[in-house]
Structures are given as C-alpha cells and as structure tokens.
N, C-alpha and C positions, 0 to 999 in steps of 0.2 A: 309858225306853229300858234294856235291858239287853245289857253287851256280853259275852261269854263268849269262851273261849282254846279250840278243838279241836285238839289232840296226834296225831300217830301215825295221820295219814290215808294210808293204802296203797292207792297206785294203779300200775296195770298200765301197761307201758311207753307203750301207745298208751292216751290219755285226753284228756279236755276241762276247762277251768276248771268247766264246768257238773257235769263228772261228780264234780269235788273238792267242790264247795258239796253237792250232792246227799248225798254220803259223808258230810259232816261234820253236816248236818242227823240225818243216820240215825246216827250217834255222840251226838249230844247229846241224842236221843231229844223233835225238835220236828217240826214240820211246816213245811212253805215258807209257807205263807200266816201264819206267825210273822215270817220273813224281812223286814229292814228293809235292812242292806247287810252286806258281807262283805268282808274284806281279806285278801291271803295274807300270811301273817308268816313264812313259813319253806317253804322247798322244798331236799329235797336226794336223793341217790341212794343206795341202799343195796344193793349190790353184793355184799354176802356169799355169798348163793345166787343165785338166779336175780334181776336188775338189778330193781329198783322203785321207784318215787318215794314219798317220805314228805313229807306236809306237815303245817302247822300253819295253822290258820286261825280269825282274827277274825269273831264273827258276832254283827252287830246285832240284836237282836230285841224286838219291843214289847210280849212277853212271855215269861216262863222262870220254872217254878220251880227256886229257887234252895235248895231245902232239903234234895236228896239230887241232888249231882252225879254223872252218870256218870262210869264209867272215862275218863282222858284227859280231861277235861273241866274247867277253870278259869274263875274270874270275874275279867273283866280287871283289873288296876288300873290308875291313872290313868297314861297315857301320859307319858314322859319328853320334855317339849320342853327344846331348848336354849335357856336365856336368859340374858343378862347383864344388868349392872348397872355404869354408870359411876359409881366411887365416889371417884375421886381427885381433889384439891384445886387441885395445880400445872398453872396455865394453860399449854399447848403454844403459844409464838409463832410458830414455822412450821411446816408440815405435816409432820408424820414421816415420814423416807425408808424405804421398804423396798426392799431389793437382793435382786432374782433374782424370778422370775414363775413358779416352779415349784408345787408346790403350796402348801408353807409358806409362800410370799412370796403366792402368790392368796387365801389363805384368810384370812390375818393381814391383807392390804391390802381384802380385800372386807369384813370385819367392822370395821377402819378406818373406812372408807367409810358404810358403813349407820350404825355411831354419829357419824358428821357429823367426823370429824378430817381430810377430805380428803386421803390420803395421796398421796405422789408413790412410785411404783413405777419403780423402774428395770432394765431387762433388758439384759446385753449382746449377747445374739443379735435375731434380726427378728421379726415379728409372723408368727403360724404360716401365713399363705398366701403367704409370702415366702421362709420358712423351707424348707416343703415343698418349690418349686422347688431350691434349693441342695442341698438333700439328695438328693433326686432325681437333679441334674446332677451331685453326688458318685459316687454309685454307679453312675451310667452312663460316667462319665469319670476317676474318680479325682481331680478337682478338688477339694481342700477349702476349704472357706472356716472360716478358726479360730474365727469368732466366730457363725457360723450353721449349725450341725448337727442331729446326732442327739441332743447332750447340751446345746446351748444355742439358747435361742428360748423364745417364746412356751409357757409348759405343762410347760417343761423338760425332763429326759430322760424323763420317763413318757408325754409326745406319743407318742414312737414306742416303743412296749412293748406289752405284753398288755392292758394297763390294769387290773392285776389289783386289788382295794379290797377283799380280805380282810385282817385283820391281827389279833394275838394281844392289843391294847390290852383291856383289860377297864375300859369307860367308863362310868360311872354318871351324866353330867351332859347326856346326850343328844347330845357333840360329834360321835360315831359316825354318828350319824343324820342330824345336820346336814348332815355333809359329804354324806352319800348324796342326803340332798332336793336339797341345791345341785344334785349333781349332773344330777339328775333336771329339776329346774328349767332346768338348762341345755342340754337334749335328750338326755340321756343314757336308756337305757330303764327302765321303772319297777320289772323285775325284779333291779336291782341292789339293790333295798329288802329281799328274802327271799331271793334265792339264797345256799344256804352258802358258794359260792366266786364271789362277783361280781367282775365283770370287764366292760371298756365294749368296749374294741379301738380299736385306733389309728386306724383310720377316723372313730371316733365321739369321740374325744377330741378330734380336731382341730377338732370343730365346738364340744363342751362349753367347752374352753376359751377359743376365740372367744367365745361368748356371756356367760361368766363376765368378762372383761374387757370388754365392752359394760355387763354391770351395773354394775362399780366403777363405770365413767366414769360412768355415770347417775346414781350416788350421789355425784357431787363427787370421785372420786379421778383422778389422773392417770396415763397409765403412758407411760412415754418406752423406746422400744425402741432397739438400737443404741446402747445407753449402759450401758459399762463405767467401774466403779468402779476407778478406778487410783490415789487415792491417799487419804487419811483423818486430819484434822488436830484436836485439841479447842484451842479458843480459848472461853476463858471458860466460860460455860454449853453452849457449842454445838458441832458438828461441821462441820467444814467438807470436805464429800463432793467427791471431785474426778472428774469424770466425763471420759473420754476423754482424758487427761491436758489438758485445758484447763477444760470451764467447771466452775464449781463450784456445791453446793446447800448451803445453810446449814440444820440442825436441832439439835434439841433431841436429837431421836431416831432414830435408824438400827438397822432389823433387818436382817441378815446373813444371809439365806435363800440362799445365793450356789451349793447344789449339790454333790455329790460330784467334781467334774470342775474346779472353777474353780481351778486350781494357780497360776494366777499371781497369784489374791486372797489363798489361802492364803498364800503368799510375801511379799506385799507388808504383809499383817498380821502375819505372823511378824516383819517387819523394823520393824514400829510395836509392837513390846513387846504383842502381844495373847499371854496365856498359852494355851497350847495343851500337846496329850499327843498320843501315840502310841494307837491306838486296833486294836483285830482287827477284819479284814476278811479277805477268799477271795481267791483266785486259783486259775483252771485252764483248763480249756477249755467249748467247746457242744459237744452232741452232737445227732445227729439221728438218728433211726429214723421206719419208717414209721408213720404215726397208727391204722392197724388194727391194725397188731400192738399198739400200747399199748392200743388199745379193749377189744381180743379179751381181751389179758391182764388188766387191770382190771375188766372186767366178767363174766369168765368164762364168755362164751360165742361163739358163733362169728358168728353174727347181730344184729350192733350198731343196726341201721337204728332210728330214731327216739330213738335216745341219743347225746349231745352229746358230741364230741370228750374224751376222758378225761385229765385230768390225773394228774399223779403225784407223790409224795416218798418220797424217799430219802437213808438216814444210813448211814453207818458209821464206826467207829472203829479207827484201822490199830493193828499191835502196837505201833507208837509212841508211840500216843495222840495220833493227831493227827486230827481230824475230816476227813469227806469227806462232801457233801450235794450234792443237787441244788438248783438255786436258781433263780427266774424262768423256771418251767418255760411254756413257749407250745404247748397244743395246735393242731394244724391252723396252726402258724405257720412264720413263716421267720427265718433267721440273718439280721442285718444286721451292716455296717461302720459301728461307733460311734464312730469316731475323731474327736478334738478337735484334735489337735497334729499338725503337721508331720512326717512320719517317723518318726509312731508310729501303733499300729494297735492297735485293740481290737473285741471284737466284742460283740454283744447279741442278746436276743432279741426277736420283735415279732411280734404275731398280730393280723388284722383280728376286727372281730366275731363275724364268722361261724364263726371259727376253723376254716373248711372246706379248710385247705390239706392236700395229702397227707400231709407231715411232722409229728412232731412233734421240737420242740426244746427243751434245758435247759442251763443251766450243769450242770456237774461241777465243783465246786470244793473246795480245800483249804483248813483254816484258815491263816490266817496272823496271828503273835500279836509283840507287842513283843520275847517270847524268840527271836525270828528275826533280830533286827538286834541286829549290834554295836556301832553307832551310836544312841546315847539322844537324839539329833535328833527334833524332834515331827517332823520331815517324812520322817523317814526311809523310812517306809510310802509316802509319796507319789513320793519317788525309785525305790523299787523298781520301783512299778509304770511310770514311763517307761523304767527299764532293761530291762524285760522288754517292753514295747511297741515300743521301737526296735529289740530282737530280732527280734520277730512282722513288724515292717515287713520287715526285712531279708533274715528266710528266705523272707517271702512276694516279694519282690522290687516290694514296695510294695502287692501283695495278701495276701488273707486266707489265711494259710496252713492248707491241709485236707489231712487223712490220715486214712486208714482206723484204728479201733481195730486190726485184726491187726495191721498194717504199724508202727503205733505201738508194740505191744508188742515185735515185731523189729528195730523200729528203721532201719527203711528208708523211704523216699518211695513213697509209691502212685503208679500209674501211669493208675486209672482206680477209676469206682464200680462197685460191686458193686449190692446189691437196692435200697440207699437210696443216690435220685439227690439230691444237695445242692440246697435249697432257699435261696440266697444273694442278697441285696439290695447287690450290690456283686462288685468283681472278686474271684477267687478263683485260687490256684494250689496244685496238690501241691508238698508240702514234709515235711521231718521237725520234728515238733511238740516233739522231745525236744532239738533245739537252741536252743529257744526258753524251756522252762520250768526250774527248779531242780530237781535229780535229787530232791529231796525232795518235789517235787510229783508229780513221773511215778511217780516211786514208789508213793506214796499210792492214786493213780488206779488204778495198775495193780493192785492190792493190793483195791480197793476194786469193783472192775467184774465182777467173778466172782459176787461176793456181792450185787449188785444184780441180774445174772442170776439169781440163786435166789429173787428178791422177785418182777421182771418175766421173764417167760418170753422170750427173745430180746433181751435189754437188752446181753448181751455179746458178740453175733455179730460176726465179725472184719469184716462191711463196715458195723458202725456208723460214722458220720461224724463225726469229731473234726473242729473249730475252734477256731484260735487268735487272740489269747489273751482269755479271759474275766478283766479285772481291773478293774471298776468296779460291783465288788457292791455296794460302800458305801463310806464315805469313810476312809482310813486315818487320820485325824487329828480330835481332838474339839478344839473351839473352848470352853477353860473358861468356865463360866457359872457365876452363884451360885445361891441358892433363889427368887430373885427374878428367874431366867430374864436377867439381865444380868451382862455380862463384869464383870471390874474396871474397866474405864472407863463408868462408869454413864450409861445412856441407849445404849448399844450392848446389841443383843439376839441374841446367837448363835440360828439358827434352822433346824431340820428336819434334814434326812439328811446334807447338805453340811457342817454344823457337828456332826455326830456324835451327832445324838438323833432318829431315826426311822432308819427301813428299808422305804420302799416310799411308794406314794400317801395312802394314808390316812391312816398313821401321819404324814409330814411334813404334812399337812394340820390333824391334832388339834396337832401341835406348834407351827403356826402359830396357832391356835387359842388355843391355852396362854400364849403369847406377847403374843397381844391381849388377852387378859384379864389379866397382869402389867401392861400399857402402861394400862389404864383403873384399875386400880387405885390409880395414882398420878398419871397425867394427866387431865385434863379437855380438850372441843376448845374 
C-alpha cells in the first residue's frame, strides 16, 4: 500500500466529504478504483476573497506512480505516534498523588495509570454532574459554592469554556495528537483531529472529562472529589499530604496541577517556602457583539449560510507600550459568572459545541507585568486580582457589572441595551466599569477599541456590551521548577496552567504529559 498526502484541495462552501475525496483523487492523478482508504488531515477556511474551504487529505492507494508527483502531492512519512518508556529504577513505595483534575492533572494521571503506577488524584471540587448542578444554581440564585463552581471541579476551568484545543506549541513527539486522540476516544468529535482551530464545546467537554475519569479508574487510578490539599509536610523520603484539614495521604511523589484559581493553595505553598515568582498576566473586560456582524466582517460576505460562527484574534500596542488583545474568543457563546471566592466577582466566556448563540464574546485585556507592582511579593498579582474582583462585586451589587462601550467612554452608567442584548449566565446589573478597573487598563482599552473597529467593522460600536471583570486569563504566579520538572523539594512537580507553565487546555495537557515523562525517567511502579 502507498500513502500520499494531497494539499490545497479547494472546495466551495456547500460540499460533501465525497466531493473532497473526488477532488483529492483528481489532484493526485489517480482513479477511485485505486483508493483503499482516506483520512482528512486538515480543514480550514480561506476568507481572503470569497470564503472557501481548504483541505489536506491522506489517500491510501493500492498502486501509484511515485516517480513524478503532481503539484501539492507528497509521500506520507511515518506517522508520529506518542510512545513512552519507563526507564526509572527507583521504586515507588506509595502511589503518586496528583493534585487537581484539570487538563494537566487528567493527562498526567491518565498516563500514570496506563503505565501501572495506580495514581491517586485529588480534586477539591465535585464530579462533573454534581458540579453542573452547583454552577447552574449559582447562575440562577447567586448562591456560590466556593469549592464547586466554574473554576473548581472535574475537568478544571476548561469544562465551562469554549473548549478550544489549538496551541502554539511545536511538538514533534506526538503529544498533541495523543491529547486529541484521547479526547476523541472519550467522546469528542473526530473533526478536532483536523480542524485548523479545533474546539469541543462545554456540553461535550462535560461528557469527555467523565469518560476520561472512568478510563483512569479502569486502569487502576483512583479519583477523590471534594478533597482539597490543605497542607504538605516532608517526612523522610515522603510527603504527608493533608486533605481537608484532616485525612493524610503519604507519597514520594506529588504533582501540583492546582489550576490558576487555587489561591488558598498558592498561599499555603508560599508559607511552606515553595519558591515562587511573579509572572505576567492580563486583566480587562469581556465584550459582546452580534455574531452575525462578526461573520460578515470576517468572511467578507453578507450571506454566511453554511459557514461556521467566525472567530477573531486582535492585538494592539498602546502609545505607552502596553499590549491589549482579545483572549478566549467564544463564537456564538455567552458570558458566564466565573467567580470562586465570596464577595469577589470574575467573568469568563463559554460556548456550546454548536456555537449557535446570537452573540460573539471575547475578553479584551491589557497586559500586567511585575513592573506594575510596587510589591515584590510573589503573590502580588493574585492580590491585585482579588482587589479588583471585590470592586467588581461591589460595583454590581453582587451581580456582573455591565456597561455599553459608549457609556464606558463617557464614564456613565448605562440604562438599557442597544442593538446587542447581552447573553449572560448569572445575574447582571448596569454599572460603571471605570469604578472597577485601574485607569491604565481603562485608558488602554479605550485606545485599542477604535483600532479594533478598523480591523472588524462595528467592533467599536457604542452599543458593544462590556462585562467586568475578566481577571482569570492565566496564573499570576509561577511555582519554580528545575529542568527535571521538580521543585527544589524533590518529588514535587509543579504542573500546568496554575503553576505557570501552560495557557489553555491542550498546552496544560501536554505539560502534564511532560511531567509524567520526567517521573517515569526516575521512578518505576
């Protein structure tokens, strides 16, 4: 059998997969009777002129002339499969403990279970089904469960998001494909393997994380929900991990995949002398526009039928050299109350798999660097987040502060929506967001919006809806680790987004895989 790859297969908006395969065979100068199988490798949209789809397809053929390959056709090299080898010689006396069941903890725990290490995974929040009940109750009544919410629980913060899986990581070891393949195995759609901007959606993610947990359990792993790490003490060659201020688990290995919102855990680790440092992050607002307006601008046509809800990505540097950019853009999505602490309020964006909501939303945020803090305390960024989230809670009287962009510029409270009716999960109230954000953030956003309006027509319309505060873009702290992925406290592995080493579902999962690889290079089950 011969495998070839056919690139630059251009298709009109309305087409079938059969049409794609037919065009691939035509470009490859071969007949259908030579075709054994096919696989879609990549799918994207080119909207520079009239929107078209562009595919790359792998064809498996029973015969083919390789002497003179047509344009855009190449021989398929050996597919890079993720493999691992246990090379460590130190015996683990007790199962390794993974703290946190977000993407980093899930994938580290999953691979440890596959390799026979029987990991124990502790998660401060609840299982996903119980978590959904708590989150929906919070959105309906405002009653917050500080241990079971949009930030904490099975699947981590990504469970209530758009479920984006794209990443800028260049990975030659097959880790990224392994992550995507695992998601598909656990219920995600197969198109995430080839879409240029893959996403799952919160509704399907909730199924995927549950199935991945069941897979871990079937392999000998153990997951303990409602189990928060409250203390860690070294005793000989072991760590005593205190759970919920009472029960203790002993292990040589502890993977800290705690997530970017585990502020009480950061404080506990700081008090235990774990080396940490400030790191850049971003703060701003979440903006809403009509998805139809975004579609027309991004695709350059009035009739967008047959096209998916369009995403966008925007960046701007202010005159004062501060970056402003879009973050976690949710096509056809909604804004959600993503709070996790009493009397503090944060927002995020979320999309379902269909992305069929009327509005598009995205964070528009301003970079925050250690230079913005007078304090050199490693947790200074976290304390700024808390301070601003308290202001947001107070400004909205416990509800999400909402303001039209035109009124934000004029420093006055809005009283009604314009053309864009906000789609928010949770209570909201009209307020003045300038009372929440520092002046340098407000000024930066005001300077950037007209520029964004030149990139996407209508982006700076006066009735664009702002919601505050977008403060959980990434971890404001990095738990320092060495080249072997361990803290100075050997056997402890800071991991994922919360520890400051990832930014999104896929990159956090890959970091969890790298930590797993470090563990198996030193320890055997």
